[in-house]
N, C-alpha and C positions, 0 to 999 in steps of 0.2 A: 549579285551585287546590289541590284535595285532594292531587293527585299531587305538586305542588311541595312541599307541607308534608311529605308522606311522604318525599321525597328528602332534605329537610333533617334529618329525624329519623334517617335512615340514616347521615348523615355524622358522623364523630367530632367531639365537642365540642372536644377539646384535641389539639394536635399530639402525635404519638407522644412519649412520655416520654423514650425513649432519644435522640431527636433534640433534644428540649429540653435535656437534660443535656449533649449534645455541643456545642450552640450556646452554652450558658452558659460552657463552658470556653474558647471562642474569644474573643479580644479582651478578656480578663478585666480588663486595665488600664483599660477604659472604664467600670468600675463599673456604675452604674444604667442606662447607655445601652446597650441591647442591640440586636441586629440588627432586632428588631421595632419600634424607634423609627422612626416614619414621617416625622419632620420633619428639618430641617436644624438641628443643634445650635448652629452659629455664629449663625444668624439668631435662634434661640430665645434665646440668651444676650444678643444685642443688644437684643431686645425687652424682656427682663427687666432688663437694665441701665438702660434708660430708665425702667421702673417703679421700680427701686431709686432712681434719681436723684429721681424724683417724690416718693417717700416721704421721702428725706433732706431735700429742700427743705421739705416739710411739717413735719418735725420741727423744723427750724431756725425756721421762721416761727411755729409754735405756741409754741416756747420763748421767742422774743422777745416775743410777745404776752403770755405768762404774766408775764414780768418787767416789761413796760411798762404793763400794765393798772392803772389808778388810778381812784379815785372811789368814791362810795358804793355803786355797783352792781357794783364790780369783783370782790368776793369769789367769788360763784358762777361768774362768767365765767372768772376765773383758774383755778379748779378744773377747769373744762371744758377750758381750753387745756392744762393740765398732763396731764390724763387722755388727751386726744387725742394729745399729743406722745408719750406712752409707747406708745400703741397704734400710732402711725405707725412708731415705732422697731421695735416687734415685727414689723410688716409688712416693714420693710426687712431685718430679720434673716432672716425666712422666705424672702424673695426671694433674698437673697445665698446662703443655703444651697442653694436650688434651682439657682442658676447653677452652683455648685460641683458639684452632683450631675450636671449636664448636661455637665461637663467644661470649664466656662468659669471666668473670674475675675471676681468682683464688682468693679465700678469705684466705689471710694469716693473717688476723686481729686476735690478741690475744683475743679481746673481743668476748666472746661466743665460743671460740675454743672448750672447753670441751662439751658444749651443742650440737655442730655440730658433734663431734666425736662419733663414735660407741664404741670406747674403753674408758676405764677410765684411770685416772692418779693416780696410787696408788704407793706410794714411797717404802714401805717395809722397815723392820728394819734389817733383816738378809739376807744372801745370798739366803737361801731357800725362804724367803718371796719375795725377788726381782725376783727370777727365776719364782716363782709361779705366781706372778702378770703379768710378761711378757708372760708367757704361756697362762694365761687366755685371755690376750689381743690378742694374736695370734689366739686363737680359735674363739674369737669374729670376728676378721677380716676375717678368713677363711669362716665362715658361712655368714657374711654380703657380702663378695665379691662373693660368690656363688650366692646369690640372685641378686646382682647387675649385674653379668654376664648374668643371666637368663633374667633380665629386658631388657638388650641391645640386646639380641640374635636375636630378631625379626626384628631389624631395623638398627643396628650399629655394624657390625662385627669388625670394627677397635677397638672400645672401649671395646667390649666384649673380644676380644683377649688380649688386654692390661690388663684388670682386671684379666683374667684367668692366665696370666703370673705372675702377682703380687701375686695372690692367691697361686700359686705353690711355690713361695719363702716363703710366710707366712707358708705354710705347712712344708717346710724345717726348718724354725725357730722353729716351734712347736716341731718337732722331736729333734732338737738340745737341746732345753730347757728341754724336758722330759728326755733326756739322762743325762743332767747335774744333774737334780734332783735325778735320780737313783744313781749317783756316789758320791753324797755328804753325809757326815755324818749328824748329827742332826741339823745342820744349826745354831749353837749358835754364830758362828763368823759373824761379819758384814762385 
């Protein structure tokens, strides 16, 4: 064990700087994707485009719920819907930017948006229905982002970290929504 640790100490920490500089000049048109990228960028962009679709569907659902929320208890719920919609849009923007960095094209096409999304678009009739559907969608996003982060963990720490940061916000959304459900009466108001 001690000898193994000694051998690791003797190995250079970083590739020869001259070699790094030479590699950086090769395939320069690929931007952030260097030779050291261990994944398949096409697959990575496909996975991220599904996450982008998920975020876009969430933005649309939250915006609809914001405008449709009515009743005596709607004020704080509407505020939460609007804040969540803005945060989901910010997530979509981050994901789209990363897709471009990886040499792909973000898919904003409405054609097939729901089939690419991990979450569903359910409108809901009452405040309780709306909050419930948003909470279900957040729980779907949390689990799918956990799997996506694990997928990227072995070869793309930048994307993994971004997805984990987005997942953390989704967890906050889920907590917010669960708290709203606890504090609402029967949900008859729309």
